[in-house]
KOLBA-440329 format. One record per residue: residue number from 0; residue in one letter; x, y, z of N, C-alpha, C in turn. Coordinates in steps of 0.02 Angstrom, whole numbers. Layout:
REM residues N
  nr rest    n_x    n_y    n_z   ca_x   ca_y   ca_z    c_x    c_y    c_z
 NUM    A      X      Y      Z      X      Y      Z      X      Y      Z
...
//
This chain:
REM residues 273
  nr rest    n_x    n_y    n_z   ca_x   ca_y   ca_z    c_x    c_y    c_z
   0    M  -1922  -1880  -1265  -1962  -1820  -1253  -1920  -1758  -1271
   1    E  -1950  -1714  -1310  -1914  -1654  -1333  -1906  -1605  -1275
   2    V  -1844  -1581  -1266  -1831  -1533  -1212  -1853  -1464  -1235
   3    P  -1892  -1428  -1195  -1914  -1361  -1215  -1855  -1313  -1220
   4    F  -1860  -1265  -1264  -1807  -1217  -1276  -1797  -1174  -1214
   5    N  -1736  -1171  -1189  -1720  -1131  -1130  -1663  -1084  -1147
   6    P  -1678  -1022  -1167  -1625   -977  -1190  -1574   -959  -1135
   7    A  -1596   -955  -1073  -1549   -938  -1019  -1496   -992  -1011
   8    N  -1516  -1055  -1011  -1468  -1110  -1006  -1422  -1111  -1067
   9    Q  -1451  -1099  -1125  -1411  -1099  -1187  -1357  -1045  -1184
  10    L  -1375   -985  -1163  -1327   -930  -1161  -1273   -943  -1109
  11    T  -1292   -969  -1050  -1243   -984   -998  -1192  -1034  -1024
  12    T  -1215  -1083  -1063  -1169  -1132  -1091  -1122  -1099  -1142
  13    R  -1149  -1055  -1184  -1107  -1021  -1234  -1054   -977  -1201
  14    L  -1074   -940  -1149  -1026   -895  -1117   -971   -934  -1082
  15    G   -988   -990  -1052   -937  -1031  -1019   -913  -1001   -954
  16    P   -852  -1019   -932   -826   -992   -869   -811   -918   -876
  17    K   -793   -888   -820   -779   -817   -819   -722   -801   -868
  18    P   -727   -743   -902   -675   -727   -951   -607   -717   -918
  19    T   -555   -729   -958   -487   -720   -934   -451   -665   -971
  20    H   -487   -632  -1017   -456   -579  -1058   -512   -531  -1079
  21    P   -497   -466  -1086   -549   -418  -1107   -585   -437  -1171
  22    W   -550   -466  -1221   -583   -484  -1283   -634   -539  -1272
  23    G   -617   -586  -1227   -665   -638  -1211   -726   -612  -1176
  24    A   -721   -553  -1145   -779   -522  -1112   -819   -478  -1160
  25    L   -785   -444  -1206   -819   -394  -1249   -854   -425  -1309
  26    I   -821   -472  -1343   -848   -497  -1406   -917   -530  -1398
  27    P   -928   -574  -1348   -995   -602  -1340  -1048   -548  -1328
  28    Q  -1030   -495  -1292  -1078   -442  -1279  -1097   -405  -1343
  29    V  -1048   -394  -1386  -1063   -360  -1450  -1111   -403  -1491
  30    L  -1098   -468  -1495  -1142   -512  -1534  -1213   -513  -1506
  31    L  -1219   -517  -1440  -1285   -518  -1408  -1322   -452  -1418
  32    W  -1286   -397  -1412  -1317   -331  -1420  -1343   -323  -1492
  33    C  -1302   -342  -1541  -1323   -336  -1611  -1382   -383  -1625
  34    F  -1381   -443  -1597  -1436   -489  -1607  -1501   -462  -1578
  35    R  -1497   -432  -1520  -1558   -404  -1489  -1586   -348  -1533
  36    R  -1543   -306  -1559  -1566   -251  -1603  -1595   -279  -1668
  37    F  -1566   -334  -1693  -1594   -367  -1752  -1665   -390  -1739
  38    C  -1677   -420  -1681  -1744   -446  -1665  -1795   -390  -1662
  39    V  -1778   -335  -1629  -1825   -278  -1624  -1840   -250  -1693
  40    K  -1788   -240  -1733  -1797   -211  -1800  -1837   -257  -1845
  41    S  -1824   -321  -1843  -1859   -369  -1886  -1932   -375  -1866
  42    L  -1946   -376  -1802  -2014   -383  -1778  -2057   -322  -1796
  43    T  -2027   -264  -1799  -2065   -203  -1810  -2065   -179  -1882
  44    E  -2018   -204  -1922  -2014   -180  -1992  -2027   -234  -2043
  45    A  -2008   -296  -2028  -2018   -351  -2076  -2068   -401  -2048
  46    Y  -2125   -373  -2027  -2173   -414  -1989  -2213   -461  -2033
  47    V  -2216   -449  -2098  -2258   -491  -2142  -2227   -560  -2152
  48    T  -2162   -562  -2160  -2127   -625  -2173  -2095   -651  -2109
  49    P  -2079   -715  -2106  -2044   -742  -2047  -1977   -707  -2037
  50    I  -1957   -702  -1974  -1894   -668  -1958  -1835   -707  -1987
  51    T  -1843   -772  -1997  -1788   -812  -2025  -1771   -790  -2096
  52    D  -1817   -753  -2129  -1802   -728  -2196  -1755   -668  -2195
  53    E  -1742   -640  -2135  -1701   -580  -2129  -1631   -594  -2104
  54    L  -1608   -656  -2108  -1544   -675  -2077  -1485   -640  -2110
  55    W  -1433   -630  -2071  -1370   -601  -2093  -1326   -656  -2124
  56    D  -1277   -637  -2164  -1233   -686  -2196  -1180   -713  -2147
  57    D  -1150   -669  -2108  -1099   -690  -2059  -1099   -640  -2002
  58    H  -1055   -652  -1952  -1055   -610  -1893  -1034   -538  -1909
  59    L   -993   -528  -1961   -973   -460  -1979  -1032   -421  -2007
  60    E  -1075   -454  -2046  -1134   -419  -2071  -1183   -405  -2015
  61    L  -1189   -451  -1968  -1233   -439  -1910  -1211   -376  -1873
  62    I  -1146   -368  -1863  -1120   -310  -1827  -1127   -247  -1870
  63    R  -1112   -253  -1934  -1115   -194  -1978  -1185   -166  -1984
  64    L  -1235   -210  -1985  -1304   -188  -1994  -1339   -168  -1929
  65    Y  -1319   -199  -1873  -1359   -190  -1812  -1320   -167  -1752
  66    A  -1256   -149  -1760  -1218   -122  -1703  -1247    -55  -1683
  67    P  -1246    -38  -1619  -1271     27  -1597  -1225     83  -1619
  68    R  -1252    143  -1622  -1212    201  -1641  -1155    210  -1590
  69    G  -1095    218  -1616  -1036    224  -1573   -994    162  -1571
  70    L  -1022    105  -1593   -984     42  -1594   -981     12  -1664
  71    E  -1008     47  -1715  -1013     18  -1781   -946     -5  -1808
  72    S   -898     41  -1810   -833     25  -1842   -786    -10  -1794
  73    I   -782     16  -1733   -732    -11  -1687   -746    -84  -1669
  74    S   -810   -103  -1662   -825   -172  -1643   -808   -221  -1699
  75    I   -813   -199  -1762   -793   -242  -1817   -717   -254  -1815
  76    S   -679   -203  -1797   -606   -211  -1793   -586   -258  -1736
  77    W   -631   -269  -1688   -615   -315  -1634   -618   -388  -1657
  78    M   -653   -401  -1712   -666   -470  -1733   -609   -500  -1773
  79    T   -550   -500  -1744   -492   -531  -1777   -485   -602  -1750
  80    P   -454   -647  -1788   -444   -716  -1763   -407   -718  -1697
  81    E   -358   -672  -1688   -320   -672  -1625   -365   -655  -1566
  82    N   -411   -607  -1575   -456   -589  -1520   -510   -641  -1507
  83    I   -535   -671  -1561   -589   -720  -1554   -564   -783  -1518
  84    E   -498   -794  -1518   -469   -851  -1483   -485   -849  -1408
  85    F   -497   -789  -1381   -511   -782  -1310   -584   -795  -1293
  86    V   -628   -804  -1343   -699   -817  -1331   -708   -892  -1319
  87    H   -747   -909  -1268   -754   -979  -1248   -786  -1021  -1303
  88    S   -842   -998  -1332   -878  -1035  -1384   -862  -1004  -1452
  89    S   -866  -1044  -1504   -853  -1019  -1571   -910   -974  -1594
  90    L   -896   -932  -1643   -948   -889  -1670  -1003   -929  -1704
  91    E   -986   -988  -1731  -1037  -1032  -1761  -1087  -1056  -1708
  92    E  -1062  -1069  -1647  -1108  -1090  -1594  -1155  -1033  -1574
  93    Y  -1129   -972  -1571  -1172   -915  -1557  -1224   -906  -1613
  94    N  -1202   -915  -1675  -1248   -907  -1731  -1303   -961  -1729
  95    R  -1285  -1022  -1709  -1335  -1075  -1704  -1386  -1059  -1649
  96    F  -1361  -1032  -1594  -1406  -1012  -1539  -1454   -957  -1562
  97    F  -1429   -908  -1598  -1472   -854  -1623  -1525   -881  -1671
  98    L  -1505   -927  -1715  -1553   -955  -1763  -1608   -993  -1726
  99    E  -1590  -1033  -1676  -1640  -1069  -1638  -1688  -1021  -1603
 100    F  -1661   -966  -1579  -1702   -917  -1544  -1752   -885  -1593
 101    I  -1729   -869  -1654  -1774   -838  -1704  -1829   -887  -1723
 102    I  -1812   -951  -1732  -1862  -1001  -1749  -1916  -1004  -1695
 103    E  -1894   -999  -1632  -1942  -1000  -1577  -1987   -938  -1578
 104    I  -1959   -880  -1595  -2001   -819  -1600  -2054   -828  -1654
 105    D  -2032   -850  -1713  -2080   -861  -1768  -2134   -911  -1747
 106    G  -2114   -964  -1714  -2162  -1015  -1693  -2211   -988  -1641
 107    A  -2186   -949  -1593  -2229   -921  -1542  -2280   -874  -1572
 108    L  -2259   -834  -1621  -2306   -788  -1654  -2357   -826  -1696
 109    A  -2335   -877  -1731  -2380   -914  -1775  -2432   -953  -1734
 110    R  -2412   -979  -1676  -2457  -1019  -1635  -2495   -977  -1583
 111    S  -2477   -912  -1579  -2503   -869  -1526  -2488   -899  -1458
 112    D  -2426   -923  -1451  -2403   -955  -1390  -2380   -901  -1341
 113    E  -2424   -881  -1296  -2409   -827  -1249  -2354   -847  -1200
 114    D  -2353   -910  -1178  -2303   -932  -1130  -2233   -928  -1159
 115    M  -2223   -955  -1219  -2157   -952  -1250  -2139   -880  -1267
 116    G  -2188   -841  -1288  -2175   -770  -1301  -2149   -734  -1240
 117    D  -2178   -750  -1181  -2155   -719  -1118  -2083   -741  -1102
 118    I  -2068   -805  -1114  -2000   -830  -1100  -1949   -794  -1144
 119    L  -1964   -788  -1208  -1916   -759  -1255  -1907   -684  -1242
 120    S  -1963   -649  -1232  -1958   -576  -1221  -1924   -560  -1155
 121    K  -1940   -597  -1102  -1908   -585  -1037  -1833   -599  -1042
 122    F  -1814   -649  -1081  -1743   -665  -1087  -1704   -606  -1117
 123    L  -1727   -579  -1174  -1689   -526  -1206  -1700   -458  -1173
 124    D  -1757   -448  -1139  -1770   -384  -1106  -1737   -379  -1038
 125    E  -1730   -435  -1003  -1706   -431   -933  -1650   -481   -919
 126    S  -1661   -544   -934  -1615   -596   -911  -1545   -591   -939
 127    V  -1538   -569  -1002  -1471   -566  -1032  -1425   -521   -991
 128    T  -1450   -464   -970  -1409   -417   -931  -1386   -450   -866
 129    D  -1432   -482   -831  -1414   -514   -767  -1364   -571   -778
 130    I  -1373   -610   -831  -1327   -666   -845  -1257   -639   -860
 131    I  -1253   -586   -900  -1187   -558   -917  -1153   -529   -856
 132    C  -1190   -493   -813  -1161   -464   -752  -1132   -519   -707
 133    K  -1170   -572   -698  -1146   -628   -656  -1086   -662   -687
 134    W  -1087   -668   -754  -1031   -702   -789   -967   -661   -785
 135    L   -971   -595   -791   -911   -554   -789   -880   -553   -719
 136    G   -921   -555   -668   -894   -552   -600   -865   -484   -584
 137    E   -833   -478   -527   -805   -414   -506   -744   -395   -547
 138    E   -704   -445   -566   -640   -429   -601   -652   -396   -668
 139    Y   -703   -419   -706   -715   -392   -772   -780   -352   -776
 140    A   -805   -330   -719   -866   -289   -719   -856   -224   -757
 141    M   -795   -199   -758   -781   -137   -794   -786   -146   -870
 142    C   -789   -208   -894   -796   -221   -966   -869   -231   -986
 143    M   -915   -214   -943   -987   -221   -959  -1007   -167  -1008
 144    I  -1028   -186  -1069  -1051   -138  -1119  -1123   -152  -1140
 145    F  -1149   -211  -1125  -1218   -227  -1144  -1265   -180  -1107
 146    P  -1315   -151  -1141  -1358   -101  -1108  -1398   -130  -1050
 147    K  -1401    -93   -996  -1438   -115   -938  -1512    -94   -940
 148    S  -1529    -52   -989  -1599    -33   -999  -1609    -17  -1073
 149    Y  -1672    -20  -1095  -1685     -9  -1166  -1673     63  -1187
 150    E  -1669    110  -1137  -1653    180  -1155  -1582    185  -1183
 151    Q  -1538    138  -1166  -1468    139  -1190  -1458     93  -1250
 152    E  -1512     70  -1280  -1509     18  -1330  -1475     39  -1395
 153    N  -1484    102  -1415  -1464    123  -1483  -1398    160  -1487
 154    E  -1365    171  -1431  -1303    211  -1434  -1254    190  -1379
 155    F  -1191    188  -1399  -1136    182  -1351  -1100    249  -1352
 156    T  -1109    288  -1299  -1089    358  -1299  -1013    366  -1296
 157    D   -990    427  -1311   -919    443  -1306   -895    434  -1234
 158    E   -937    453  -1186   -918    445  -1116   -909    372  -1098
 159    Q   -955    329  -1122   -948    258  -1109   -885    230  -1142
 160    F   -870    254  -1202   -811    230  -1237   -747    250  -1200
 161    S   -745    311  -1174   -686    333  -1137   -676    292  -1074
 162    L   -731    277  -1039   -727    235   -979   -702    164   -997
 163    L   -725    139  -1054   -703     73  -1076   -628     72  -1090
 164    I   -603    124  -1124   -531    128  -1139   -491    131  -1074
 165    D   -515    171  -1026   -480    175   -961   -479    106   -927
 166    S   -534     70   -931   -538      5   -900   -490    -44   -933
 167    L   -487    -43  -1000   -441    -87  -1036   -368    -72  -1018
 168    M   -352     -8  -1011   -284     11   -993   -268    -12   -922
 169    K   -317     -7   -877   -306    -30   -809   -295   -105   -806
 170    L   -336   -142   -843   -327   -215   -845   -259   -233   -876
 171    S   -239   -195   -927   -174   -208   -958   -117   -195   -909
 172    D   -122   -141   -868    -70   -126   -819    -67   -179   -765
 173    E   -125   -206   -746   -125   -257   -694    -94   -322   -718
 174    N    -92   -333   -784    -64   -395   -811      9   -388   -832
 175    I     41   -331   -818    112   -322   -834    154   -365   -787
 176    P    203   -404   -812    245   -445   -768    281   -402   -716
 177    A    296   -434   -659    325   -397   -603    392   -366   -622
 178    E    434   -402   -662    500   -376   -679    497   -314   -721
 179    D    439   -301   -752    432   -241   -794    408   -181   -755
 180    T    394   -190   -689    366   -135   -650    414   -111   -596
 181    K    480   -126   -603    528   -104   -553    535    -29   -554
 182    E    549     -1   -494    559     71   -490    626     89   -521
 183    P    631    144   -557    696    164   -585    743    185   -530
 184    L    808    172   -541    858    191   -492    859    266   -483
 185    E    871    287   -419    872    358   -406    935    388   -436
 186    Q    929    444   -469    985    479   -498   1010    532   -449
 187    P   1077    540   -445   1103    592   -399   1080    661   -422
 188    L   1065    702   -374   1044    769   -390   1103    810   -415
 189    E   1094    847   -468   1146    891   -494   1151    954   -451
 190    Q   1211    981   -447   1221   1043   -410   1183   1099   -444
 191    P   1146   1137   -406   1110   1193   -438   1157   1245   -465
 192    L   1141   1273   -521   1181   1326   -551   1173   1390   -512
 193    E   1230   1428   -510   1225   1492   -476   1178   1539   -514
 194    Q   1134   1569   -477   1085   1614   -508   1117   1682   -519
 195    P   1109   1711   -579   1138   1778   -591   1103   1830   -547
 196    L   1140   1882   -532   1111   1937   -494   1054   1968   -532
 197    E   1003   1989   -494    945   2019   -526    965   2086   -556
 198    Q    943   2097   -617    956   2159   -651    904   2210   -630
 199    P    925   2272   -622    876   2323   -604    825   2332   -660
 200    L    764   2343   -641    711   2352   -690    720   2419   -725
 201    E    710   2418   -791    713   2480   -830    653   2524   -814
 202    Q    665   2589   -816    610   2636   -805    563   2635   -865
 203    P    498   2628   -853    451   2627   -910    450   2694   -946
 204    L    445   2690  -1012    440   2751  -1052    373   2784  -1041
 205    E    374   2851  -1041    311   2887  -1033    269   2880  -1096
 206    Q    208   2857  -1087    162   2849  -1143    117   2911  -1148
 207    P    104   2934  -1212     59   2992  -1218    -12   2973  -1197
 208    L    -46   3022  -1169   -115   3010  -1148   -159   3001  -1209
 209    P   -208   2955  -1205   -252   2946  -1264   -297   3005  -1275
 210    E   -311   3019  -1338   -356   3074  -1355   -426   3057  -1333
 211    P   -464   3108  -1312   -533   3094  -1289   -576   3070  -1347
 212    L   -622   3024  -1332   -667   2999  -1383   -716   3053  -1405
 213    P   -735   3052  -1469   -784   3102  -1492   -852   3089  -1459
 214    H   -892   3142  -1457   -959   3137  -1427  -1000   3085  -1467
 215    P  -1030   3036  -1432  -1067   2985  -1468  -1127   3013  -1507
 216    V  -1137   2985  -1565  -1193   3006  -1607  -1255   2967  -1586
 217    E  -1309   3001  -1577  -1371   2968  -1557  -1398   2925  -1614
 218    Q  -1409   2862  -1598  -1437   2816  -1647  -1512   2811  -1639
 219    P  -1548   2805  -1696  -1621   2799  -1690  -1640   2734  -1657
 220    L  -1694   2735  -1619  -1718   2675  -1586  -1741   2624  -1637
 221    P  -1726   2559  -1626  -1748   2508  -1674  -1824   2500  -1672
 222    E  -1851   2485  -1730  -1923   2474  -1735  -1941   2409  -1698
 223    P  -1999   2407  -1667  -2018   2345  -1631  -2027   2287  -1679
 224    L  -2003   2228  -1657  -2009   2168  -1698  -2081   2145  -1700
 225    P  -2103   2118  -1757  -2172   2093  -1761  -2182   2033  -1716
 226    Q  -2241   2027  -1689  -2256   1971  -1646  -2256   1906  -1685
 227    P  -2222   1853  -1657  -2220   1790  -1694  -2290   1759  -1698
 228    V  -2302   1728  -1755  -2366   1695  -1765  -2362   1625  -1734
 229    E  -2410   1609  -1693  -2411   1544  -1661  -2421   1488  -1713
 230    Q  -2374   1441  -1713  -2378   1384  -1758  -2412   1326  -1723
 231    P  -2453   1289  -1759  -2486   1231  -1727  -2434   1179  -1709
 232    L  -2444   1146  -1652  -2398   1094  -1630  -2399   1035  -1678
 233    P  -2340   1007  -1693  -2339    949  -1739  -2373    889  -1707
 234    E  -2402    848  -1750  -2434    788  -1725  -2381    740  -1698
 235    P  -2396    706  -1642  -2347    660  -1613  -2330    604  -1661
 236    V  -2264    588  -1664  -2240    535  -1707  -2247    468  -1670
 237    E  -2272    419  -1705  -2281    353  -1674  -2213    324  -1655
 238    Q  -2204    308  -1592  -2141    280  -1568  -2141    204  -1579
 239    K  -2088    180  -1609  -2083    108  -1619  -2062     74  -1554
 240    P  -2084     13  -1544  -2066    -23  -1482  -1991    -31  -1475
 241    R  -1968    -28  -1412  -1897    -37  -1399  -1883    -99  -1358
 242    T  -1934   -131  -1331  -1924   -194  -1295  -1947   -251  -1339
 243    I  -1921   -311  -1326  -1941   -370  -1365  -2015   -385  -1352
 244    R  -2037   -378  -1290  -2107   -392  -1274  -2153   -346  -1315
 245    A  -2137   -281  -1316  -2179   -235  -1355  -2173   -247  -1429
 246    A  -2113   -265  -1453  -2103   -278  -1524  -2142   -340  -1547
 247    M  -2144   -392  -1505  -2182   -452  -1523  -2257   -437  -1525
 248    A  -2281   -397  -1477  -2352   -378  -1478  -2368   -335  -1539
 249    Y  -2323   -290  -1555  -2332   -247  -1614  -2333   -289  -1678
 250    C  -2287   -336  -1683  -2284   -379  -1742  -2347   -422  -1749
 251    K  -2370   -448  -1693  -2430   -489  -1694  -2491   -449  -1717
 252    T  -2496   -387  -1694  -2552   -344  -1715  -2550   -330  -1789
 253    L  -2491   -314  -1815  -2485   -298  -1886  -2497   -360  -1930
 254    R  -2474   -418  -1907  -2486   -479  -1946  -2561   -496  -1947
 255    N  -2595   -487  -1891  -2667   -499  -1890  -2704   -451  -1936
 256    R  -2682   -388  -1935  -2714   -338  -1978  -2703   -355  -2052
 257    A  -2641   -374  -2069  -2626   -392  -2139  -2664   -454  -2160
 258    S  -2673   -501  -2112  -2709   -562  -2128  -2783   -548  -2143
 259    K  -2813   -502  -2105  -2882   -485  -2116  -2892   -450  -2183
 260    V  -2844   -408  -2202  -2849   -373  -2266  -2844   -422  -2324
 261    S  -2796   -471  -2318  -2787   -520  -2373  -2847   -566  -2379
 262    R  -2880   -583  -2323  -2939   -626  -2327  -2998   -590  -2357
 263    G  -2998   -524  -2352  -3055   -486  -2379  -3051   -475  -2453
 264    K  -2995   -493  -2485  -2988   -483  -2557  -2999   -548  -2593
 265    T  -3025   -544  -2653  -3031   -603  -2696  -2981   -597  -2751
 266    R  -2946   -652  -2765  -2895   -652  -2816  -2909   -707  -2866
 267    K  -2894   -694  -2931  -2898   -745  -2983  -2833   -783  -2985
 268    T  -2838   -847  -2978  -2778   -888  -2979  -2762   -916  -3047
 269    H  -2811   -910  -3095  -2799   -936  -3163  -2822   -883  -3212
 270    T  -2786   -879  -3267  -2804   -832  -3319  -2864   -860  -3359
 271    A  -2912   -816  -3371  -2971   -839  -3409  -2953   -860  -3479
 272    V  -2983   -916  -3502  -2968   -941  -3569  -3015   -910  -3619
//
């Protein structure tokens, strides 16, 4: 009997035990964040073709194309072999999990499977954040960068980056060996130097009084500014969905609309002889 796809169990297995190093905590979050942004973008912009047609070549391209503003360059520099060694599962295993997830999205949309659609959307909209928080625990909670709400989806702010740097420095200080944290030996105090006698203050030179300012010239009053012409308010711009649930509904609507248009057209499949 085929086991139904369970993304929460799959992710828990990929994350493994609690991280033991900041890189082991940060890299999986970067991959998950970029993957979530890939899903939203693909569902809302490449809705005609299956999402599997939009796959990235490797994890570096996934990050380069879908990293949030503020993490584009720095997160790519984190992906060194030395740092990846601290990640519990290989990047290939994460990539396999993402591919299985995308296949399930395409299948749910094609079959109009509302139950699987709810499972997938709830996972990326809500469950991922809870799973990561529980996985990090109290010790590495300061390394939490995955957005806790969709309002934070598109940017990692300068303030967040500064807090992250402070957290990494704190974790680094806590991991310094005890022999490296000894207090320096007290140095004997030097004898203070004799202070020279205060010199008498010199008498200030008499400054000439400033000449009186000339009588101000009366300036003509400025002409009144013309009243601004009221401009019509711009038409509201259609906001694209930011949650997976809304993106899947949006994609389904557009696919149905495109399907109706294509069925209404007649096409010649053979050239007339």
